[in-house]
C-alpha positions in Angstrom: 0.0 0.0 0.0 2.7 2.4 1.0 4.6 1.8 -2.3 1.5 2.1 -4.4 0.6 5.5 -2.9 4.2 6.7 -3.2 4.6 5.5 -6.8 1.3 7.1 -8.0 2.4 10.5 -6.9 -0.3 13.2 -6.9 -3.7 11.7 -6.0 -7.1 13.1 -6.8 -9.8 13.0 -4.2 -11.4 10.1 -6.2 -8.1 8.3 -6.3 -7.9 8.6 -2.5 -11.5 7.3 -2.1 -10.9 4.4 -4.5 -7.7 3.3 -2.7 -9.3 3.5 0.7 -12.3 1.5 -0.5 -10.1 -1.2 -2.1 -7.9 -1.4 1.0 -11.0 -1.8 3.3 -12.3 -4.5 1.0 -9.0 -6.4 1.0 -8.9 -6.2 4.8 -12.5 -7.5 5.0 -11.6 -10.3 2.7 -8.7 -11.4 4.9 -10.8 -11.2 8.1 -13.7 -13.2 6.7 -11.4 -15.8 5.2 -9.4 -16.3 8.4 -12.5 -16.4 10.6 -14.1 -19.0 8.3 -10.9 -21.1 8.5 -11.0 -20.9 12.3 -14.7 -21.9 12.3 -13.8 -25.0 10.3 -10.7 -25.9 12.3 -12.0 -25.3 15.8 -15.8 -25.9 15.2 -16.8 -22.6 16.9 -20.4 -21.5 16.8 -19.9 -18.0 18.2 -17.4 -15.2 18.0 -16.9 -11.9 19.8 -15.8 -8.9 17.9 -14.2 -6.0 19.8 -12.0 -2.9 19.4 -11.5 -1.1 16.2 -12.8 -4.0 14.2 -16.1 -3.7 16.0 -16.2 0.0 15.2 -15.9 -0.6 11.5 -19.4 -0.6 10.0 -18.2 -2.3 6.8 -16.6 -5.2 8.7 -19.6 -5.5 11.0 -21.9 -5.9 7.9 -19.6 -8.4 6.2 -19.4 -10.5 9.3 -23.2 -10.5 9.7 -23.8 -11.3 6.1 -21.0 -13.9 5.4 -20.4 -15.8 8.6 -23.0 -18.4 9.5 -22.4 -18.3 13.3 -23.6 -16.2 16.2 -21.6 -12.9 16.4 -21.5 -10.8 19.5 -20.9 -7.1 18.6 -20.9 -4.3 21.2 -23.2 -1.4 20.6 -21.6 1.3 18.4 -21.6 3.8 21.2 -19.2 1.6 23.2 -16.6 1.3 20.4 -14.5 3.9 18.6 -11.5 4.1 16.5 -8.3 5.2 18.1 -6.3 6.8 15.3 -3.1 6.7 17.3 -3.4 2.9 17.6 -4.6 2.3 14.1 -2.0 0.0 12.3 -2.8 1.3 8.9 -4.1 4.8 9.5 -0.6 6.3 9.4 -0.4 5.6 5.7 -3.5 7.7 5.0 -2.5 10.5 7.5 0.9 10.8 5.9 -0.1 10.7 2.2 -3.6 12.0 2.2 
């Protein structure tokens, strides 16, 4: 991601939106894939989602729609994103 943004150079607002959307989709794909593998391997029927992942509306919807297990999600008012702890947010803060 870092190299992609660096190599593109000047980004339009639409470019920024497109990159962010594709990145979020890729992260969602990985989360869903890994959770499905864990479900198969360990036979779990429930998961708890917390922290920044639980704050992400896109991920919440993907989990609800794509995982055939019971999912415990905190109410949105109890979760928030902490930008200073965000593993990927520094890319966007630096280049956008």
